[in-house]
C-alpha positions in Angstrom: -12.2 -71.4 10.6 -10.8 -70.6 7.2 -13.9 -68.6 6.3 -13.6 -66.6 9.5 -9.9 -65.8 8.8 -10.8 -64.8 5.2 -13.5 -62.5 6.5 -11.2 -60.8 9.0 -8.5 -60.4 6.3 -11.0 -58.8 3.8 -12.2 -56.4 6.5 -8.8 -55.1 7.6 -7.0 -55.5 4.2 -9.6 -55.0 1.5 -8.5 -55.5 -2.1 -6.7 -52.5 -3.6 -9.2 -52.2 -6.4 -12.2 -52.6 -4.1 -14.6 -49.9 -3.0 -13.7 -47.8 0.0 -15.8 -47.9 3.2 -19.1 -49.6 2.8 -20.1 -48.2 -0.6 -20.8 -51.6 -2.1 -23.7 -52.4 0.3 -27.1 -50.8 0.7 -26.8 -52.1 4.3 -30.1 -50.6 5.5 -32.2 -51.3 2.5 -35.6 -52.6 3.6 -34.2 -53.5 7.0 -37.3 -52.5 9.0 -35.5 -49.7 10.7 -35.2 -47.4 7.6 -37.2 -46.4 4.6 -36.5 -48.3 1.4 -33.8 -46.1 0.0 -30.2 -46.3 -0.7 -28.9 -43.9 1.8 -25.4 -44.7 3.3 -24.4 -41.7 5.3 -23.7 -41.0 8.9 -26.6 -38.6 9.1 -27.6 -35.4 10.9 -29.5 -36.3 14.0 -30.5 -33.0 15.7 -34.3 -33.5 15.5 -34.8 -37.0 14.3 -34.3 -40.7 15.2 -35.1 -42.0 11.7 -32.1 -43.0 9.6 -33.5 -42.0 6.2 -34.5 -38.6 7.6 -31.1 -38.1 9.2 -29.4 -38.7 5.9 -31.7 -36.3 4.0 -31.1 -33.7 6.7 -27.3 -34.0 6.3 -27.7 -33.6 2.5 -30.0 -30.5 3.1 -27.5 -29.0 5.5 -24.7 -29.3 2.9 -26.9 -27.9 0.1 -28.0 -24.9 2.3 -24.4 -24.2 3.2 -23.5 -24.3 -0.5 -26.5 -22.0 -1.3 -27.6 -24.3 -4.1 -29.9 -22.7 -6.7 -31.5 -23.5 -10.0 -28.7 -21.5 -11.7 -25.9 -23.7 -10.5 -23.8 -26.1 -12.5 -22.9 -28.7 -9.8 -20.3 -31.4 -9.4 -21.0 -34.1 -6.8 -17.8 -36.0 -5.9 -18.2 -39.5 -4.6 -21.9 -39.8 -4.0 -22.9 -42.9 -2.0 -26.5 -43.3 -3.2 -28.9 -41.9 -5.8 -31.0 -40.4 -3.0 -28.6 -37.4 -2.6 -28.7 -36.8 -6.3 -32.5 -36.6 -6.1 -32.1 -33.9 -3.4 -29.9 -31.8 -5.7 -32.1 -32.4 -8.8 -35.6 -32.4 -7.4 -35.6 -30.2 -4.3 -32.9 -27.7 -5.3 -33.5 -28.1 -9.0 -29.9 -27.3 -10.0 -29.3 -26.3 -13.6 -27.0 -29.2 -14.3 -25.4 -32.0 -12.2 -22.3 -34.1 -12.9 -21.9 -36.9 -10.4 -19.0 -39.2 -9.9 -19.9 -42.9 -9.2 -17.1 -44.9 -7.7 -18.7 -48.3 -8.4 -20.7 -49.9 -11.2 -23.4 -50.6 -8.6 -23.8 -46.9 -7.7 -23.8 -46.0 -11.4 -26.5 -48.5 -12.3 -28.6 -47.5 -9.3 -28.4 -43.8 -10.2 -29.2 -44.5 -13.9 -32.2 -46.5 -12.9 -33.6 -43.9 -10.4 -32.5 -40.6 -12.1 -32.5 -41.4 -15.8 -35.4 -39.0 -16.5 -33.4 -36.0 -15.4 -31.9 -34.5 -18.6 -29.6 -32.2 -16.6 -27.8 -35.2 -15.0 -24.5 -36.5 -16.2 -23.1 -39.6 -14.5 -19.3 -40.4 -14.6 -17.7 -43.6 -13.5 -14.8 -42.7 -11.1 -13.8 -41.0 -7.9 -12.2 -37.8 -6.8 -9.1 -38.4 -8.9 -11.3 -37.9 -12.0 -11.3 -34.2 -11.2 -7.9 -33.9 -12.8 -9.5 -35.0 -16.1 -12.4 -32.6 -16.1 -12.3 -29.2 -17.9 -11.2 -26.2 -16.0 -13.7 -23.5 -14.9 -16.7 -25.8 -15.5 -18.7 -25.7 -12.3 -20.3 -23.2 -10.0 -20.5 -25.6 -7.0 -18.6 -28.7 -6.0 -20.1 -30.9 -3.3 -18.5 -33.8 -1.3 -21.1 -35.3 1.1 -19.8 -37.6 3.8 -17.0 -39.0 1.7 -14.0 -36.7 1.9 -12.5 -38.6 4.9 -11.8 -41.5 2.5 -9.5 -39.3 0.3 -5.9 -39.9 1.0 -4.5 -36.7 -0.6 -6.6 -33.7 0.5 -4.1 -31.3 -0.9 -4.5 -32.8 -4.4 -8.2 -32.9 -4.1 -8.4 -29.2 -3.1 -6.1 -28.2 -6.0 -8.2 -30.2 -8.5 -11.4 -28.8 -7.0 -10.1 -25.3 -7.5 -9.2 -26.0 -11.1 -12.7 -27.2 -12.1 -14.5 -24.4 -10.3 -15.3 -21.1 -12.1 -14.2 -17.8 -10.6 -16.3 -17.2 -7.5 -17.3 -20.9 -7.4 -17.4 -22.8 -4.1 -16.4 -26.1 -2.6 -18.7 -27.4 0.2 -18.1 -30.6 2.0 -18.5 -32.5 5.3 -15.5 -34.2 6.7 -13.8 -35.7 9.8 -11.2 -33.4 11.3 -8.7 -34.0 14.1 -9.4 -32.1 17.3 -5.6 -32.1 18.1 -2.4 -33.5 16.7 -1.5 -37.1 17.4 0.5 -37.3 20.7 3.0 -39.9 19.4 3.6 -42.5 16.7 1.9 -45.2 18.8 -1.4 -43.2 18.9 -1.1 -42.6 15.1 -0.6 -46.3 14.5 -3.6 -47.2 16.7 -5.8 -44.7 14.8 -4.6 -46.2 11.5 -5.4 -49.7 12.7 -8.9 -48.8 13.7 -9.6 -46.5 10.7 -8.5 -49.0 8.0 -11.6 -51.3 8.1 -13.9 -48.2 8.1 -12.5 -46.9 4.9 -11.1 -43.8 6.6 -7.7 -42.5 5.4 -5.4 -41.5 8.3 -3.3 -39.5 5.8 -6.4 -37.3 5.2 -7.1 -36.7 8.9 -5.7 -33.3 10.1 -6.4 -30.5 12.5 -8.6 -27.6 11.4 -5.7 -25.2 11.1 -3.8 -27.5 8.7 -7.0 -28.2 6.8 -7.6 -24.5 6.2 -4.0 -24.0 5.2 -4.3 -26.7 2.5 -7.4 -24.9 1.2 -5.7 -21.6 1.1 -2.7 -23.1 -0.7 -5.1 -24.4 -3.4 -6.4 -20.9 -4.0 -9.5 -20.7 -1.7 -9.7 -17.5 0.3 -13.0 -17.4 2.2 -13.2 -20.5 4.4 -15.9 -21.3 6.9 -16.1 -24.4 9.1 -18.9 -25.4 11.5 -18.4 -28.2 14.1 -21.5 -30.5 13.9 -20.0 -33.5 15.8 -22.7 -33.8 18.4 -25.5 -33.9 15.9 -23.6 -36.3 13.5 -21.1 -38.6 15.2 -22.8 -38.9 18.6 -26.2 -39.1 17.0 -25.1 -41.9 14.6 -23.5 -43.9 17.4 -26.6 -43.6 19.6 -28.9 -44.7 16.7 -26.7 -47.7 15.9 -26.6 -48.7 19.6 -30.4 -48.8 19.5 -30.7 -50.8 16.3 -27.6 -53.0 15.8 -29.4 -56.2 16.9 -32.2 -55.5 14.3 -29.5 -54.8 11.6 -27.6 -58.0 12.2 -30.0 -60.5 10.5 -30.5 -58.3 7.5 -26.9 -57.2 6.9 -24.0 -59.1 5.4 -21.5 -60.2 8.1 -18.7 -58.2 6.6 -20.7 -55.0 6.4 -22.2 -55.4 9.9 -18.8 -55.9 11.4 -17.5 -52.8 9.6 -20.5 -50.8 10.9 -19.7 -51.9 14.5 -16.0 -51.0 14.0 -17.0 -47.6 12.6 -19.0 -46.9 15.8 -16.1 -48.2 18.0 -13.7 -46.0 16.0 -15.8 -42.9 16.5 -16.4 -43.5 20.2 -12.7 -44.3 20.8 -11.6 -41.2 18.9 -14.0 -39.0 20.8 -13.1 -40.5 24.1 -9.5 -39.5 23.5 -10.6 -36.0 22.3 -9.3 -36.6 18.8 -12.3 -36.4 16.4 -14.7 -33.8 15.1 -17.1 -33.6 12.2 -17.4 -30.4 10.3 -19.3 -28.9 7.4 -16.9 -26.7 5.4 -17.3 -24.2 2.7 -14.5 -22.5 0.7 -14.5 -20.1 -2.2 
């Protein structure tokens, strides 16, 4: 019983110095329902039912939205696996890539798999490290399926604008509220459900407010595309088909968090509260 109580406490109230979300676990690695990779994204499921392919499709969608090229100096904020770094480096062949690794495990994995790329620089830290980087250093800043963990979006946007060169762009995928919370009770319920998923309720906002924060940070041309159906609904459907297979190969804490994430997404969508967008701003 004490172990069960400890597990529940660790899920809902993770240590303050712990990793957000499920970044510490390669929860699908060699599970039999995925390729042997480190992908840990929600994925883009328009034309696939394979987890690894869905993740690479989401990365490609972001890269195409950012118009990545071999002339770009790129900053990746909060990457969740080395696989996405390989997409930027190998497929899009960016001129240089600086990537922020939130955990030592992510850093070690990226060093092991991507060490032969001379144009790669790995930095230990998360989005707050942006404040320490030199101004006007990058052409493109990417945040793939991680921005909904950021508590202070306004600070993130301001720091992003600082490190980007004139004409540079910020491109990210993020969860956005479809409407404001109806009352405090609804907000508290969302906060309760979001906590174990590593999702910051402070960072959740409607599209108009989201765009307003971007403009206040100095971004002028802003484009948002709603891809909820191909991301959120697709991930929930995939998980419903495979969660029994995942259970024996996934640590209990992570498996419970995955189920809670699916419940959170479904509950939010049922109430007409949640969307998932790809956003670009320059």
